[in-house]
N, C-alpha and C positions, 0 to 999 in steps of 0.2 A: 154489187155495191161493196165498197170498202168502208169499213168502219175503223176509225181511229180511236180505238179505246185506249185508256191509260195502261192497260195491262200489255197490250202489244207494243207500246213505245218503250216501256222498260225491259222488254225482252231483247232488245238489241244491245249488243255488247261491242266494245272497241276492239281493235285488233291487238293481239298480244305482242309484246316486244320480242325481238329475236332471242332465242336461247343460246347462250354461249357454250361452245363445245369445249371442254377442258383440254388444253394442250398437255401433252404427256410430259413436257420438259419444265413446266411451271414450278413443280415441287423442287426441282433442282436449284433454281434461283433462291427459293426460301431457305433451303438447307445451306447453301453457300454463304448466304447473308448471316445466317445464325452462326455458322462456323467462323466467319470473318469477325463478328462481334465478339464471340467467345475468346478468340485469339487476341483481340485488342484489350479485352478486359484482363486477360491473363498477363499480358506484357505490362499493363499499367500496374497490376498487383505486384508483379515481380519488381518493378522500378521503385514503388512505394517501399516494399520491404527492404530493398538495398539501401535506400535513403534512411530508413529508420535505424538499420544496423550501423551505418556510418555514424549517425547521430549518437547512438548508445556506445559505439566503440570508443569515442573520444573520452578519455578519462577527465574528470574534473580537475582543475588546477588547484593543488593544495593551498591552504589559507597562508602558510608561511611564504610560499613562492609568490603569490599575488601581493602580499605585504612588502616584500623585498622589491617587487617591480614598481609599486606605488612610491616607496621610499626613494628609489632611484629617480623616478620622475619628479619627486618633490625637489631634488637638488636644482633643478632648472629654475625654480622659484626662489632660490636662496637670497637674491638681491631684494625680494619683496617679503618682509617678515610676516605680515599677516596672512596672505595666502599660503605662504609656506607652513606656517604653524597650523593653519586650518587643515591643510592636506596631511601633515604628519600626524596630527592628533586624531583626525578621523580615521587614518589608516590604522593606527594602533588600536583604537576602539573597535573598529570593524574586524581586525585580526582577532582580538580577544573574543569578540562575539563568535566568530566562525570556529575558532580553535577550541574554546572551552564552553561554547553555547551559553555565553553570559552576556545578558543584554546590556551592552555598554553605550552604544550611540544614542539610546533614548533617554538617557539620564544626565543629570548635571554632575559635574565633576565631584562635588561633595557627596551626592547620593551614591555615585559609583563607588567612590573610595570607601565610604561607610559600609556598603554591601560587600566589597571586595575583602575587607578585613575579616569578615565572618566566614569566608570560604577558604578552602585548602588549595585553590587553583594556582596560586603563586607562592613562592617562598617569601618570608618576611622582608628580606632585603629587596626583592623584586617589587614588592608592594610599595615599599618606601621609595624607590627610585622612580616607579610609575607615578606615585603621588607627586613627586617633585616635577617630573616631566610635564604632567597635565596642568599643574599649577602654573608652571612657566608659559605653557601654550595659552592658558587662559588670560594671563597678564597681557600677552600680545594681542589676542583676539578681542578682549573686552575692555581693557584698561589703556589701550593705545600705547603700550610700552614698545619701544622700537630697539630691539637687541641688535648688537653688531653681528657680523658674519661668523666670527669664532663661536659666539653663544649659539647661533643657530646650527652651526656644525655640531656643537656638543649635544643639542637637542636630537639632531638626526641620529647621531652616534648612539645615544641612549635608546632611541626607539628601535634602531637596528639590533642592538645588543639584546633588548627584550625579546625580539622576534628570534634571534638566534638561540637565546637561552630556553625558550619555551617551545620551539619547533619540536615535532615528534622525531624521534630516532628510529630509523628502519632497523628491524631485527633481521640479521642475515640468517639464511637457512644454512644447515651444514654444508650442503653442496656447494653453495656460493662462497662460504667462508673457506672451504679447502681450495677452491679455484683461486681465490684472492691471495691465499697463502702461496700457492704454486707460482703465481705470477710475481709475487715479491720475491720468493726464493730465487727465481731464474733471473731477476733483474739485477 
């Protein structure tokens, strides 16, 4: 007689799945994959460093050079007094801010000139000419004054003169000074 007791039913186990026998070459695939990933990361890192070096290598454009470029662009607007005066006055204000670290664009003309009088940033005559220049620009911008082209050219010339008078002068090293003297002597 056979008895089906609960203990004998739980005694039966299912068949085990097949055991994989490791291939001797499987590790080679993992190593090659890791090396390829490392090489890819290295190439990406080198490309990124090269891009950063190119960004850092480009010297910033000096404030006086940018101001001259903007003033040259302003000449294209000389037939339209208001946009011309806005561009020329904004260029001068931005130049003064960049050159002397003086907050010019954020102030009214009166505030700006009042604070400028207390600083040694510009000579007395330059401050006076700058005040006249900004007041003329304000007349065009806010009082709807329509100057003729000769007046606009005078405004442009005074802005350009201010930039030229206040631009930093490069100090020549003794080696470059002797080279320039040699070139002058041979010419």
